[in-house]
C-alpha positions as CSV (number, residue, x, y, z in Angstrom):
1,X,60.6,148.3,176.4
2,X,62.0,146.4,173.6
3,X,58.4,144.8,172.9
4,X,57.0,148.3,173.0
5,X,59.6,149.6,170.5
6,X,58.9,146.7,168.3
7,X,55.1,146.9,168.2
8,X,55.5,150.7,167.5
9,X,57.6,150.1,164.4
10,X,55.2,147.4,163.3
11,X,52.2,150.0,163.6
12,X,54.1,152.5,161.8
13,X,55.0,150.2,158.9
14,X,51.3,149.1,158.7
15,X,50.3,152.8,158.8
16,X,52.7,153.5,155.9
17,X,51.7,150.8,153.9
18,X,47.8,151.5,154.3
19,X,48.8,155.3,153.4
20,X,50.7,154.2,150.3
21,X,47.9,151.9,149.2
22,X,45.4,154.6,149.6
23,X,47.5,157.1,147.5
24,X,47.7,154.5,144.7
25,X,44.0,154.4,144.3
26,X,43.1,156.7,141.4
27,X,40.1,159.2,141.7
28,X,37.2,159.3,139.3
29,X,38.8,162.3,137.6
30,X,42.2,160.5,137.3
31,X,40.4,157.6,135.7
32,X,38.5,159.8,133.2
33,X,41.7,161.4,132.2
34,X,43.5,158.3,131.6
35,X,40.5,157.1,129.5
36,X,40.7,160.1,127.5
37,X,44.5,159.7,127.2
38,X,43.7,156.2,125.6
39,X,40.8,157.2,123.3
40,X,42.0,160.7,122.1
41,X,45.7,160.8,122.9
42,X,46.3,163.8,120.7
43,X,43.5,165.7,122.0
44,X,41.8,166.0,118.5
45,X,38.1,165.8,119.7
46,X,37.7,169.4,120.1
47,X,38.8,170.0,116.5
48,X,37.1,167.2,114.8
49,X,35.5,167.7,111.4
50,X,34.3,164.1,110.4
51,X,31.3,162.5,109.0
52,X,30.2,159.3,110.8
53,X,28.3,156.5,108.8
54,X,26.1,154.2,110.9
55,X,23.6,151.3,110.6
56,X,21.6,150.2,113.5
57,X,20.3,146.7,114.1
58,X,17.0,146.7,115.8
59,X,14.8,143.8,117.3
60,X,11.9,142.7,115.0
61,X,9.6,143.9,113.7
62,X,11.4,147.3,113.6
63,X,13.6,147.5,110.4
64,X,17.2,148.4,110.5
65,X,18.3,151.7,109.1
66,X,21.5,153.5,107.6
67,X,22.2,157.0,108.5
68,X,24.8,159.5,108.9
69,X,25.7,162.6,111.1
70,X,28.7,165.1,110.5
71,X,30.4,167.0,113.3
72,X,32.4,170.4,113.0
73,X,33.4,170.8,116.5
74,X,35.4,174.0,115.8
75,X,32.1,175.7,114.8
76,X,29.6,173.7,116.8
77,X,27.8,172.4,113.9
78,X,26.1,169.0,113.6
79,X,24.3,167.7,110.6
80,X,22.0,164.6,110.3
81,X,20.9,162.7,107.3
82,X,18.6,159.7,107.0
83,X,16.1,158.7,104.3
84,X,13.7,161.6,103.9
85,X,15.3,163.9,106.6
86,X,18.3,166.3,106.5
87,X,19.0,169.0,108.7
88,X,22.0,171.1,110.2
89,X,22.1,172.3,113.9
90,X,24.5,175.5,114.2
91,X,24.7,176.4,118.0
92,X,21.1,176.4,119.1
93,X,19.7,177.4,115.5
94,X,18.1,174.7,113.0
95,X,18.3,174.5,109.2
96,X,15.9,171.9,107.9
97,X,17.0,170.9,104.4
98,X,14.6,168.1,103.9
99,X,11.6,166.5,105.8
100,X,10.3,168.1,108.9
101,X,11.9,168.2,112.5
102,X,11.2,170.6,115.4
103,X,14.0,172.6,117.0
104,X,13.7,170.9,120.3
105,X,14.0,167.4,118.5
106,X,17.1,168.7,116.6
107,X,18.7,170.0,119.7
108,X,18.2,166.7,121.6
109,X,19.6,164.8,118.5
110,X,22.6,167.1,118.5
111,X,23.2,166.8,122.2
112,X,22.8,162.8,121.8
113,X,25.2,162.3,119.0
114,X,28.0,164.8,120.3
115,X,27.8,163.4,124.0
116,X,27.8,159.5,123.3
117,X,30.2,159.6,120.2
118,X,32.4,162.1,122.0
119,X,33.0,159.9,125.2
120,X,34.9,160.0,127.2
121,X,36.2,163.4,126.2
122,X,32.7,164.9,126.9
123,X,33.3,164.3,130.6
124,X,35.4,167.3,130.6
125,X,32.9,169.6,129.7
126,X,32.1,172.5,132.0
127,X,29.6,171.7,134.6
128,X,30.1,167.9,134.8
129,X,30.5,166.6,138.2
130,X,32.7,163.4,138.4
131,X,32.5,161.4,141.8
132,X,36.1,161.5,143.5
133,X,35.7,157.8,144.7
134,X,35.7,155.2,141.9
135,X,34.7,151.7,142.5
136,X,35.7,148.2,141.2
137,X,32.8,146.2,139.8
138,X,32.5,142.7,138.1
139,X,30.6,143.0,134.6
140,X,30.1,139.9,132.5
141,X,32.9,138.1,134.5
142,X,35.4,140.8,134.2
143,X,36.3,143.5,136.8
144,X,36.4,147.2,135.8
145,X,37.1,150.5,137.3
146,X,33.6,152.4,137.4
147,X,33.2,156.1,137.6
148,X,30.0,157.7,138.7
149,X,28.8,160.9,137.0
150,X,25.6,162.4,138.4
151,X,23.6,164.9,136.1
152,X,20.3,166.7,136.7
153,X,18.0,164.2,135.4
154,X,19.9,160.9,135.4
155,X,23.1,159.3,136.9
156,X,25.6,157.7,134.6
157,X,28.4,155.0,135.4
158,X,31.4,154.4,133.1
159,X,33.2,151.1,133.0
160,X,36.9,151.4,132.2
161,X,39.4,148.6,131.7
162,X,42.1,148.3,134.3
163,X,44.8,147.7,131.9
164,X,44.3,150.2,129.2
165,X,41.4,152.5,130.6
166,X,39.5,151.8,127.6
167,X,35.7,152.4,127.8
168,X,34.0,149.2,127.8
169,X,30.5,150.1,128.7
170,X,28.3,152.7,130.3
171,X,24.6,152.9,131.9
172,X,22.5,155.5,133.1
173,X,19.6,155.4,135.6
174,X,16.7,157.4,135.1
175,X,15.2,156.0,138.4
176,X,18.3,154.8,140.4
177,X,16.2,153.3,143.2
178,X,14.3,151.0,140.8
179,X,17.3,150.4,138.6
180,X,15.4,151.9,135.7
181,X,17.7,152.9,132.8
182,X,19.7,151.4,130.1
183,X,23.2,149.9,129.7
184,X,25.4,150.1,126.6
185,X,28.2,147.8,125.8
186,X,31.0,149.0,123.5
187,X,32.9,146.5,121.2
188,X,35.4,147.2,118.6
189,X,37.5,150.2,117.9
190,X,37.7,152.5,114.8
191,X,40.7,154.5,114.6
192,X,40.5,158.1,112.9
193,X,43.0,161.0,113.2
194,X,44.6,159.2,116.2
195,X,41.3,158.6,118.0
196,X,40.1,155.3,119.2
197,X,36.2,155.4,118.7
198,X,34.1,152.6,119.9
199,X,32.6,150.8,116.8
200,X,29.5,149.1,118.0
201,X,27.1,150.1,121.0
202,X,24.6,147.5,122.0
203,X,21.6,148.8,124.3
204,X,19.8,146.9,126.9
205,X,17.3,147.9,129.7
206,X,18.7,147.7,133.1
207,X,15.4,146.9,135.0
208,X,14.5,143.9,132.7
209,X,16.5,141.7,130.2
210,X,15.5,143.5,126.9
211,X,17.7,144.1,124.0
212,X,17.1,147.5,122.3
213,X,19.4,147.6,119.5
214,X,22.7,148.0,118.2
215,X,24.5,151.0,116.6
216,X,27.1,150.0,114.2
217,X,29.9,152.4,113.0
218,X,30.5,151.5,109.4
219,X,33.1,154.3,109.0
220,X,34.4,157.8,109.6
221,X,35.3,160.1,106.8
222,X,36.9,163.6,106.7
223,X,34.1,166.2,106.4
224,X,33.7,167.1,103.0
225,X,33.9,170.7,102.3
């Protein structure tokens, strides 16, 4: 009877430890919330009014470019400027100031800049489905929390530092079975109005070792009136 009681106590202790360990594993949603708390602790993204100045570094023979885009998130306005082209997207309408661009392309550009430069905050947008179960994965010799977010046309994975929850990289697959997609490594931080914005984004293909380019954030300025 004493042995039976002893083993029962051991089993209960092990079950309790396993339960506590399970409860300590954060969900994908909790990890994203922690990452948002790191990158935008004061919740300024939704009211952001700023101009982003950028340069890209492209593999030869393509030439690098300087350009800028501005966001007024309170009014859902995005404007874009590069040599020979300037336009403004207001909600889903387009005003071309210089050059030529179609509405469809301008909307894709608006979605691209607001999504990528608004991460991880954009993962709280309505309709975003964050997988509940997160994983641990090694990337370039370091272990990260990985959060999976499936969309209609592609599947995204976000790599977060375990210590700070800084977003260190993300990748997306357009064809996951064949690992066809791109991975983007984030380097450096630019602080603006309490936000910590990744400074450099270096793009590579996932299905083969091909460098696609680096987007370099030169600075962020208050949106001029």
